[in-house]
BALOBA-1460 file (C-alpha; in Angstrom, 3 decimals):
// residues 53
<rec num="1" residu="x" x="-77.645" y="-107.217" z="-151.723"/>
<rec num="2" residu="x" x="-78.144" y="-110.757" z="-152.974"/>
<rec num="3" residu="x" x="-75.382" y="-112.925" z="-154.286"/>
<rec num="4" residu="x" x="-75.794" y="-115.315" z="-157.170"/>
<rec num="5" residu="x" x="-75.359" y="-118.908" z="-156.141"/>
<rec num="6" residu="x" x="-73.306" y="-121.235" z="-158.253"/>
<rec num="7" residu="x" x="-75.105" y="-124.308" z="-159.625"/>
<rec num="8" residu="x" x="-75.051" y="-127.161" z="-157.202"/>
<rec num="9" residu="x" x="-73.674" y="-130.356" z="-158.713"/>
<rec num="10" residu="x" x="-75.827" y="-132.421" z="-156.340"/>
<rec num="11" residu="x" x="-78.950" y="-131.302" z="-158.205"/>
<rec num="12" residu="x" x="-77.874" y="-133.060" z="-161.372"/>
<rec num="13" residu="x" x="-78.828" y="-136.640" z="-161.950"/>
<rec num="14" residu="x" x="-76.096" y="-139.186" z="-162.608"/>
<rec num="15" residu="x" x="-78.469" y="-141.806" z="-163.997"/>
<rec num="16" residu="x" x="-77.499" y="-143.611" z="-167.164"/>
<rec num="17" residu="x" x="-80.084" y="-145.711" z="-168.969"/>
<rec num="18" residu="x" x="-78.903" y="-149.164" z="-169.943"/>
<rec num="19" residu="x" x="-78.915" y="-149.415" z="-173.769"/>
<rec num="20" residu="x" x="-79.960" y="-153.080" z="-173.652"/>
<rec num="21" residu="x" x="-83.431" y="-151.909" z="-172.566"/>
<rec num="22" residu="x" x="-84.073" y="-150.646" z="-176.111"/>
<rec num="23" residu="x" x="-85.226" y="-154.140" z="-177.115"/>
<rec num="24" residu="x" x="-88.333" y="-153.661" z="-174.942"/>
<rec num="25" residu="x" x="-89.347" y="-150.309" z="-176.441"/>
<rec num="26" residu="x" x="-92.085" y="-151.601" z="-178.775"/>
<rec num="27" residu="x" x="-92.912" y="-154.859" z="-176.988"/>
<rec num="28" residu="x" x="-96.021" y="-155.374" z="-174.891"/>
<rec num="29" residu="x" x="-94.690" y="-157.185" z="-171.851"/>
<rec num="30" residu="x" x="-98.016" y="-157.903" z="-170.133"/>
<rec num="31" residu="x" x="-100.711" y="-158.319" z="-172.814"/>
<rec num="32" residu="x" x="-103.306" y="-159.705" z="-170.386"/>
<rec num="33" residu="x" x="-102.973" y="-156.733" z="-168.054"/>
<rec num="34" residu="x" x="-103.060" y="-154.310" z="-170.982"/>
<rec num="35" residu="x" x="-106.254" y="-155.897" z="-172.304"/>
<rec num="36" residu="x" x="-107.884" y="-155.715" z="-168.865"/>
<rec num="37" residu="x" x="-106.825" y="-152.082" z="-168.389"/>
<rec num="38" residu="x" x="-108.192" y="-151.104" z="-171.804"/>
<rec num="39" residu="x" x="-111.526" y="-152.785" z="-171.013"/>
<rec num="40" residu="x" x="-111.758" y="-150.966" z="-167.691"/>
<rec num="41" residu="x" x="-111.014" y="-147.640" z="-169.357"/>
<rec num="42" residu="x" x="-113.563" y="-148.305" z="-172.086"/>
<rec num="43" residu="x" x="-116.348" y="-149.063" z="-169.598"/>
<rec num="44" residu="x" x="-115.524" y="-146.436" z="-166.991"/>
<rec num="45" residu="x" x="-117.605" y="-143.296" z="-166.840"/>
<rec num="46" residu="x" x="-115.737" y="-140.128" z="-166.066"/>
<rec num="47" residu="x" x="-117.114" y="-137.813" z="-163.375"/>
<rec num="48" residu="x" x="-119.010" y="-134.790" z="-164.607"/>
<rec num="49" residu="x" x="-117.065" y="-131.568" z="-164.729"/>
<rec num="50" residu="x" x="-118.371" y="-128.722" z="-162.629"/>
<rec num="51" residu="x" x="-118.038" y="-125.400" z="-164.372"/>
<rec num="52" residu="x" x="-117.496" y="-122.300" z="-162.317"/>
<rec num="53" residu="x" x="-119.006" y="-119.089" z="-163.647"/>
């Protein structure tokens, strides 16, 4: 017979997000890196997908 285990409080996260970080939500912090990443993604070819039958 199996017994039901009680929830372990160690599995819960005690992380609280600092509310002052909200000012960065819609800001682009590194525009040069973002531009470079977008260029790389635009010019990169994706590998062909192999289909299994």
